[in-house]
N, CA, C and O of each residue as an XYZ file, in Angstrom:
408
protein
N      40.864      1.745     25.350
C      41.969      1.653     24.436
C      41.879      2.775     23.410
O      41.039      3.673     23.465
N      42.790      2.656     22.492
C      42.866      3.663     21.418
C      41.697      3.586     20.428
O      41.298      4.616     19.885
N      41.153      2.425     20.185
C      40.140      2.262     19.183
C      38.738      2.049     19.835
O      37.908      1.354     19.250
N      38.463      2.622     21.013
C      37.194      2.423     21.649
C      36.040      3.044     20.789
O      35.022      2.380     20.593
N      36.174      4.257     20.292
C      35.209      4.954     19.466
C      35.378      4.537     18.048
O      36.245      5.091     17.372
N      34.572      3.542     17.505
C      34.828      3.009     16.156
C      33.861      3.857     15.269
O      32.648      3.911     15.475
N      34.499      4.505     14.278
C      33.745      5.260     13.272
C      34.398      4.944     11.917
O      35.560      4.542     11.869
N      33.638      5.128     10.802
C      34.271      4.965      9.530
C      34.833      6.337      9.024
O      34.863      7.313      9.774
N      35.255      6.380      7.794
C      35.924      7.612      7.326
C      35.001      8.778      7.272
O      35.471      9.906      7.426
N      33.683      8.598      7.061
C      32.734      9.680      7.045
C      32.329     10.210      8.406
O      31.674     11.246      8.520
N      32.743      9.456      9.469
C      32.456      9.940     10.822
C      31.184      9.296     11.338
O      30.672      9.648     12.401
N      30.669      8.313     10.536
C      29.441      7.582     10.956
C      29.826      6.496     11.951
O      30.714      5.700     11.647
N      29.249      6.428     13.035
C      29.501      5.357     13.986
C      28.367      4.285     13.869
O      27.202      4.667     13.754
N      28.661      3.025     13.893
C      27.685      2.042     13.918
C      27.784      1.090     12.748
O      28.771      1.093     12.011
N      26.757      0.274     12.580
C      26.848     -0.836     11.650
C      26.553     -0.420     10.158
O      27.101     -1.024      9.236
N      25.731      0.559      9.949
C      25.294      0.933      8.615
C      25.990      2.151      8.077
O      25.896      3.234      8.653
N      26.686      1.985      6.980
C      27.455      3.072      6.432
C      26.727      3.882      5.379
O      27.030      5.061      5.197
N      25.730      3.255      4.647
C      24.993      3.971      3.657
C      23.753      4.683      4.220
O      23.139      4.221      5.181
N      23.417      5.773      3.622
C      22.253      6.505      4.033
C      20.996      5.667      3.856
O      20.102      5.698      4.701
N      20.920      4.878      2.703
C      19.718      4.051      2.409
C      19.556      2.985      3.497
O      18.430      2.742      3.931
N      20.612      2.354      3.945
C      20.520      1.319      4.939
C      20.047      1.956      6.323
O      19.267      1.354      7.062
N      20.555      3.179      6.616
C      20.118      3.774      7.836
C      18.637      4.161      7.785
O      17.922      4.057      8.781
N      18.208      4.593      6.649
C      16.834      5.029      6.405
C      15.891      3.768      6.560
O      14.841      3.855      7.197
N      16.281      2.645      5.985
C      15.491      1.443      6.042
C      15.301      0.977      7.530
O      14.221      0.544      7.934
N      16.392      1.090      8.299
C      16.338      0.673      9.721
C      15.398      1.579     10.506
O      14.612      1.137     11.345
N      15.517      2.885     10.189
C      14.648      3.897     10.875
C      13.141      3.594     10.599
O      12.309      3.522     11.503
N      12.857      3.421      9.265
C      11.489      3.203      8.870
C      10.936      1.918      9.487
O       9.805      1.904      9.974
N      11.721      0.845      9.470
C      11.256     -0.392     10.071
C      10.923     -0.137     11.555
O       9.846     -0.497     12.031
N      11.849      0.475     12.255
C      11.581      0.660     13.725
C      10.389      1.589     13.977
O       9.684      1.437     14.974
N      10.159      2.568     13.057
C       9.072      3.446     13.224
C       7.755      2.751     13.016
O       6.805      3.063     13.734
N       7.627      1.819     12.075
C       6.450      1.087     11.836
C       6.211     -0.010     12.908
O       5.084     -0.480     13.069
N       7.198     -0.384     13.586
C       7.100     -1.371     14.585
C       7.285     -2.770     14.099
O       7.152     -3.688     14.909
N       7.573     -3.012     12.884
C       7.825     -4.398     12.399
C       8.825     -4.329     11.324
O       8.962     -3.290     10.678
N       9.562     -5.423     11.086
C      10.461     -5.435      9.931
C       9.723     -5.901      8.654
O       8.566     -6.320      8.701
N      10.421     -5.811      7.543
C       9.819     -6.187      6.244
C       9.437     -7.667      6.171
O       8.586     -8.050      5.368
N      10.057     -8.486      6.995
C       9.901     -9.912      6.839
C       8.689    -10.433      7.676
O       8.026    -11.393      7.285
N       8.440     -9.822      8.751
C       7.339    -10.260      9.668
C       6.106     -9.417      9.478
O       6.156     -8.193      9.596
N       4.975    -10.082      9.177
C       3.704     -9.397      9.033
C       2.664    -10.209      9.836
O       2.796    -11.418     10.022
N       1.655     -9.507     10.288
C       0.605    -10.177     11.000
C      -0.438    -10.662     10.000
O      -0.405    -10.246      8.842
N      -1.359    -11.527     10.409
C      -2.372    -12.028      9.537
C      -3.266    -10.937      9.044
O      -3.685    -10.934      7.887
N      -3.570     -9.986      9.943
C      -4.447     -8.837      9.611
C      -3.764     -8.013      8.489
O      -4.405     -7.624      7.513
N      -2.482     -7.767      8.653
C      -1.744     -6.954      7.696
C      -1.702     -7.611      6.310
O      -1.777     -6.941      5.279
N      -1.581     -8.943      6.322
C      -1.518     -9.679      5.042
C      -2.940     -9.677      4.415
O      -3.081     -9.538      3.200
N      -3.967     -9.829      5.241
C      -5.313     -9.756      4.675
C      -5.675     -8.446      4.120
O      -6.327     -8.364      3.079
N      -5.247     -7.343      4.823
C      -5.501     -5.915      4.338
C      -4.762     -5.735      3.035
O      -5.287     -5.173      2.074
N      -3.561     -6.210      3.016
C      -2.753     -5.992      1.772
C      -3.347     -6.707      0.631
O      -3.394     -6.158     -0.470
N      -3.819     -7.934      0.824
C      -4.445     -8.714     -0.253
C      -5.757     -8.017     -0.760
O      -6.019     -7.951     -1.961
N      -6.560     -7.505      0.210
C      -7.848     -6.828     -0.164
C      -7.539     -5.585     -0.994
O      -8.195     -5.307     -1.998
N      -6.493     -4.823     -0.536
C      -6.094     -3.618     -1.289
C      -5.583     -3.969     -2.666
O      -5.918     -3.283     -3.632
N      -4.819     -4.967     -2.787
C      -4.304     -5.403     -4.130
C      -5.455     -5.843     -5.008
O      -5.452     -5.549     -6.203
N      -6.461     -6.551     -4.450
C      -7.623     -7.015     -5.222
C      -8.422     -5.820     -5.623
O      -8.935     -5.822     -6.742
N      -8.581     -4.792     -4.822
C      -9.363     -3.575     -5.211
C      -8.610     -2.843     -6.335
O      -9.232     -2.381     -7.292
N      -7.264     -2.733     -6.224
C      -6.548     -2.094     -7.287
C      -6.575     -2.870     -8.591
O      -6.591     -2.296     -9.680
N      -6.580     -4.179     -8.457
C      -6.677     -5.039     -9.712
C      -7.912     -4.822    -10.421
O      -7.933     -4.722    -11.648
N      -9.048     -4.738     -9.628
C     -10.334     -4.508    -10.217
C     -10.437     -3.077    -10.768
O     -11.010     -2.854    -11.835
N      -9.883     -2.127    -10.037
C      -9.982     -0.762    -10.472
C      -9.201     -0.529    -11.778
O      -9.595      0.283    -12.615
N      -8.087     -1.262    -11.929
C      -7.261     -1.043    -13.091
C      -7.644     -1.940    -14.336
O      -6.987     -1.905    -15.377
N      -8.734     -2.735    -14.158
C      -9.209     -3.509    -15.267
C      -9.793     -2.611    -16.391
O     -10.204     -1.476    -16.151
N      -9.813     -3.157    -17.599
C     -10.583     -2.519    -18.654
C     -12.009     -2.436    -18.236
O     -12.487     -3.270    -17.466
N     -12.723     -1.413    -18.745
C     -14.062     -1.200    -18.270
C     -15.001     -2.344    -18.649
O     -15.868     -2.709    -17.855
N     -14.846     -2.917    -19.845
C     -15.655     -4.043    -20.235
C     -15.452     -5.235    -19.228
O     -16.409     -5.838    -18.740
N     -14.177     -5.524    -18.960
C     -13.834     -6.670    -18.106
C     -14.386     -6.433    -16.617
O     -14.876     -7.336    -15.938
N     -14.251     -5.162    -16.217
C     -14.762     -4.834    -14.876
C     -16.225     -5.033    -14.829
O     -16.708     -5.660    -13.886
N     -17.010     -4.528    -15.815
C     -18.458     -4.736    -15.829
C     -18.814     -6.201    -15.835
O     -19.749     -6.595    -15.138
N     -18.089     -7.059    -16.615
C     -18.383     -8.439    -16.682
C     -18.082     -9.115    -15.264
O     -18.832     -9.980    -14.811
N     -16.999     -8.694    -14.623
C     -16.687     -9.252    -13.364
C     -17.726     -8.823    -12.321
O     -18.122     -9.642    -11.491
N     -18.174     -7.575    -12.341
C     -19.157     -7.124    -11.352
C     -20.525     -7.882    -11.615
O     -21.198     -8.261    -10.656
N     -20.915     -8.090    -12.873
C     -22.108     -8.845    -13.103
C     -22.081    -10.244    -12.572
O     -23.055    -10.754    -12.019
N     -20.901    -10.866    -12.760
C     -20.676    -12.256    -12.251
C     -20.796    -12.299    -10.750
O     -21.457    -13.192    -10.219
N     -20.154    -11.324    -10.012
C     -20.129    -11.250     -8.590
C     -21.580    -11.062     -8.113
O     -22.023    -11.719     -7.171
N     -22.314    -10.150     -8.782
C     -23.663     -9.853     -8.352
C     -24.537    -11.113     -8.516
O     -25.333    -11.443     -7.637
N     -24.380    -11.782     -9.609
C     -25.158    -13.056     -9.841
C     -24.873    -14.101     -8.783
O     -25.764    -14.838     -8.361
N     -23.613    -14.156     -8.359
C     -23.228    -15.126     -7.373
C     -23.874    -14.835     -5.985
O     -24.331    -15.731     -5.275
N     -23.876    -13.503     -5.649
C     -24.495    -13.191     -4.361
C     -26.023    -13.334     -4.407
O     -26.638    -13.668     -3.394
N     -26.631    -13.088     -5.552
C     -28.108    -13.298     -5.669
C     -28.428    -14.756     -5.526
O     -29.384    -15.118     -4.839
N     -27.645    -15.607     -6.162
C     -27.881    -17.050     -6.111
C     -27.678    -17.613     -4.684
O     -28.376    -18.536     -4.263
N     -26.674    -17.013     -3.932
C     -26.522    -17.447     -2.548
C     -27.646    -16.977     -1.673
O     -28.003    -17.681     -0.728
N     -28.240    -15.796     -1.937
C     -29.367    -15.366     -1.160
C     -30.598    -16.206     -1.455
O     -31.376    -16.489     -0.544
N     -30.794    -16.615     -2.705
C     -31.973    -17.435     -3.032
C     -31.878    -18.838     -2.389
O     -32.899    -19.422     -2.028
N     -30.670    -19.364     -2.252
C     -30.471    -20.725     -1.781
C     -30.589    -20.738     -0.269
O     -30.849    -21.783      0.327
N     -30.403    -19.604      0.345
C     -30.502    -19.534      1.772
C     -31.934    -19.689      2.328
O     -32.875    -19.162      1.735
N     -32.114    -20.404      3.458
C     -33.486    -20.569      4.014
C     -33.892    -19.265      4.671
O     -33.066    -18.498      5.167
N     -35.205    -19.045      4.655
C     -35.710    -17.818      5.160
C     -36.055    -18.029      6.659
O     -36.413    -19.127      7.085
N     -35.932    -16.934      7.434
C     -36.383    -16.966      8.793
C     -35.414    -17.590      9.787
O     -34.275    -17.903      9.442
N     -35.862    -17.765     10.996
C     -35.029    -18.282     12.084
C     -35.040    -19.840     12.005
O     -36.096    -20.469     12.083
N     -33.879    -20.411     11.855
C     -33.761    -21.854     11.678
C     -33.245    -22.514     12.939
O     -32.751    -23.640     12.886
N     -33.346    -21.844     14.061
C     -32.818    -22.445     15.354
C     -33.724    -23.424     15.927
O     -34.692    -23.833     15.286
N     -33.454    -23.824     17.117
C     -34.163    -24.841     17.888
C     -35.569    -24.340     18.193
O     -35.749    -23.178     18.559
N     -36.557    -25.201     18.046
C     -37.951    -24.869     18.355
C     -38.346    -25.579     19.652
O     -38.170    -26.788     19.802
N     -38.884    -24.788     20.579
C     -39.461    -25.434     21.785
C     -38.395    -25.749     22.843
O     -37.200    -25.528     22.652
N     -38.890    -26.273     23.960
C     -37.989    -26.613     25.090
C     -37.250    -27.862     24.797
O     -37.679    -28.710     24.015
N     -36.102    -27.961     25.456
C     -35.348    -29.196     25.280
C     -34.524    -29.401     26.580
O     -34.358    -28.476     27.375
N     -34.027    -30.615     26.765
C     -33.222    -30.976     27.894
C     -34.045    -30.996     29.187
O     -35.151    -31.532     29.259
N     -33.430    -30.375     30.203
C     -34.074    -30.346     31.527
C     -35.350    -29.496     31.582
O     -36.123    -29.620     32.533
N     -35.584    -28.645     30.593
C     -36.753    -27.833     30.567
C     -37.886    -28.414     29.753
O     -38.900    -27.745     29.551
N     -37.747    -29.626     29.286
C     -38.731    -30.219     28.468
C     -40.114    -30.403     29.168
O     -41.168    -30.338     28.536
N     -40.048    -30.637     30.508
C     -41.329    -30.736     31.287
C     -41.749    -32.135     31.590
O     -42.827    -32.327     32.152
N     -40.925    -33.181     31.238
C     -41.306    -34.508     31.486
C     -41.048    -34.984     32.945
O     -41.494    -36.057     33.352
N     -40.357    -34.195     33.666
C     -40.069    -34.607     35.101
C     -40.794    -33.582     36.008
O     -40.363    -32.441     36.175
N     -41.896    -34.050     36.571
C     -42.648    -33.157     37.470
C     -42.409    -33.572     38.874
O     -42.080    -34.723     39.161
N     -42.584    -32.582     39.790
C     -42.446    -32.886     41.194
C     -43.678    -33.722     41.625
O     -44.794    -33.497     41.155
N     -43.438    -34.692     42.531
C     -44.483    -35.615     43.005
C     -44.911    -35.287     44.351
O     -45.782    -35.960     44.903
């Protein structure tokens, strides 16, 4: 028909008429995902990066206090942990040795 080739006044064909909308679509396709869908790994990495930036942008006194608190927590966790191998000792089950050939 007469209107088979649909274009707007600027000569752009398609759904998106603004340059910003076209750029957003290209960027989303290039990255392989849209802004709304994220994987669990991507969310975890984003949260870790935000946490690092939050700590980095703290005042020096606050950051030192935070680091001392974290260090104390890790030292306390190490002290409460049992030392050495805490697994099963000796034979068990069918290797226990209580059934001998007659």
